[in-house]
C-alpha positions in Angstrom: 7.2 8.3 22.1 5.3 5.9 24.8 6.8 2.4 24.2 4.5 -0.7 24.6 4.4 -3.9 23.5 1.6 -5.6 22.3 -0.4 -8.9 22.6 -1.4 -9.3 18.7 -3.3 -12.5 19.9 -5.6 -10.8 21.2 -6.1 -7.9 18.8 -7.2 -7.6 15.0 -4.7 -6.5 13.2 -5.0 -5.9 9.0 -2.0 -5.6 6.6 -2.9 -4.0 3.3 0.6 -3.7 1.0 2.1 -4.8 -2.2 5.9 -5.8 -2.8 9.0 -6.2 -1.1 7.6 -4.1 1.6 4.5 -5.9 2.4 6.2 -9.0 2.5 8.9 -7.6 5.2 6.0 -6.1 7.4 4.3 -9.8 6.8 7.6 -11.6 8.6 7.7 -9.3 11.2 4.0 -9.6 12.0 4.6 -13.6 11.5 7.6 -13.5 14.1 5.5 -11.2 16.7 2.1 -14.0 16.7 -0.7 -12.1 14.9 -2.8 -15.1 14.6 -5.8 -13.3 13.2 -4.0 -11.0 10.7 -5.9 -10.9 7.2 -3.3 -10.0 4.4 -5.4 -7.6 1.1 -2.7 -7.3 -1.6 -3.6 -6.2 -5.7 -1.1 -7.6 -7.4 0.7 -10.6 -4.9 3.8 -12.1 -6.0 4.0 -15.7 -6.1 5.9 -16.0 -2.7 3.7 -13.3 -1.0 0.6 -15.5 -2.1 2.7 -18.7 -0.4 3.6 -16.4 2.9 0.1 -15.3 3.2 -1.6 -18.3 2.7 -5.3 -18.7 3.4 -5.2 -15.0 5.2 -4.6 -13.4 1.9 -8.5 -11.7 1.3 -8.2 -10.0 -1.2 -6.8 -6.9 -3.0 -7.9 -4.5 -0.3 -10.4 -4.1 2.9 -14.3 -3.5 2.6 -15.7 -0.9 5.0 -16.4 -3.6 7.4 -13.3 -5.0 7.6 -11.6 -2.2 8.5 -14.3 -1.4 11.2 -13.4 -4.7 13.2 -9.9 -4.3 13.2 -7.5 -2.8 15.6 -4.6 -2.1 13.8 -3.8 -1.5 10.1 -0.7 -1.7 8.7 0.1 -0.2 5.1 3.3 -1.3 3.6 4.4 -0.6 -0.1 1.1 1.4 -1.5 1.6 4.9 -3.3 1.2 8.1 -1.8 -2.5 8.9 -2.1 -3.8 5.0 -1.6 -1.9 5.4 1.8 -3.3 8.9 2.3 -6.9 7.1 1.5 -6.6 4.1 3.2 -5.3 5.9 6.6 -8.2 7.7 6.7 -10.3 5.0 5.9 -8.6 2.8 8.9 -8.5 5.6 11.4 -12.4 6.7 10.5 -12.9 2.9 11.2 -11.1 3.2 14.6 -8.2 1.5 14.0 -4.6 2.4 14.6 -2.6 3.0 11.3 0.9 2.5 11.0 1.9 3.3 7.1 5.4 2.4 5.9 7.7 5.2 6.0 5.5 8.0 6.1 5.6 9.1 9.7 2.8 12.1 9.7 0.4 8.7 8.5 1.5 7.3 11.6 -0.5 6.5 15.3 2.5 4.8 16.2 5.5 3.3 15.0 7.4 0.0 14.8 11.1 -0.4 16.4 13.7 -2.3 15.2 13.1 -5.9 17.1 15.5 -8.5 18.0 13.8 -11.6 19.3 15.4 -14.5 21.3 12.4 -16.7 22.0 10.3 -14.5 24.6 13.0 -12.0 25.0 12.4 -8.8 23.1 15.1 -6.0 22.4 13.7 -2.8 20.2 15.5 0.4 19.0 13.5 3.7 17.8 14.2 6.5 16.3 10.7 8.1 16.5 11.3 8.0 13.1 13.8 10.1 12.4 16.6 8.1 11.0 15.1 4.4 10.6 19.0 3.3 9.4 20.5 4.1 12.7 17.8 1.7 14.4 18.6 -0.9 12.2 22.7 -0.7 13.0 22.0 -0.5 16.3 19.5 -3.4 16.0 22.2 -5.4 14.3 24.7 -4.7 16.9 22.4 -6.4 19.6 21.6 -9.7 17.7 25.8 -9.7 17.8 25.5 -9.3 21.4 22.6 -11.2 22.2 22.6 -14.5 20.6 20.0 -17.8 20.2 21.3 -18.9 23.4 19.4 -16.2 25.6 16.2 -17.3 25.0 17.2 -20.8 26.4 18.7 -18.1 29.4 15.6 -16.6 29.7 13.4 -19.5 29.9 15.9 -21.3 33.0 15.0 -17.7 34.4 11.4 -17.9 34.0 11.7 -21.8 35.8 13.8 -20.1 38.5 11.6 -17.3 39.2 8.3 -19.4 39.4 10.3 -21.4 42.0 11.4 -18.4 43.9 8.1 -17.3 43.6 6.3 -20.4 45.0 9.0 -20.6 47.8 7.0 -17.2 48.9 10.1 -14.9 48.0 9.4 -11.0 47.7 9.4 -9.3 44.4 12.2 -7.2 45.5 14.2 -10.5 47.1 13.8 -12.2 43.5 15.1 -9.1 41.8 18.2 -10.0 44.2 18.1 -13.2 43.4 17.5 -12.7 40.0 20.8 -10.4 39.9 22.6 -13.3 41.3 21.9 -16.1 39.4 22.8 -14.2 36.1 26.7 -13.0 37.8 27.1 -16.8 38.9 26.0 -17.8 35.3 28.3 -15.2 34.0 26.0 -14.1 31.0 26.9 -10.5 30.9 30.3 -10.7 31.8 
């Protein structure tokens, strides 16, 4: 596995799904900021329809929609349909993630803790999603909502140090000293 973070604002993302699994995946994609997201569901609940809003395009994506996608998420579908749609999306050139079907995935979605722009991820490579969830909850307890503001504060401080002409290694040292001074990790 090679961990990366993707800017979904620059990618075309499609979600095809049904039920609770699709709702959860939609919430995660919304948290990640996927402005060009298209959503497809053949039997969306009222709540899911409201959550998807104008992004809900119909039951299933067309071949043209799949060809325009960079990433396709499948959630809450049956095995046969998942295999077929994953194959179509992959043939169209998209990366595919199929909820809880590791052999159909080009990548895995880690368990995520978000504190503003501060993002922690935990992955087990699909071996134990339960462990990943448990570790995520542990990290949520260690790093509360205040960390979003702390990151913003450090970002402003870093910009100041850079404008003062400090080199990267020195900025790293200053960052460590600042965190110690604030007692954030004590």
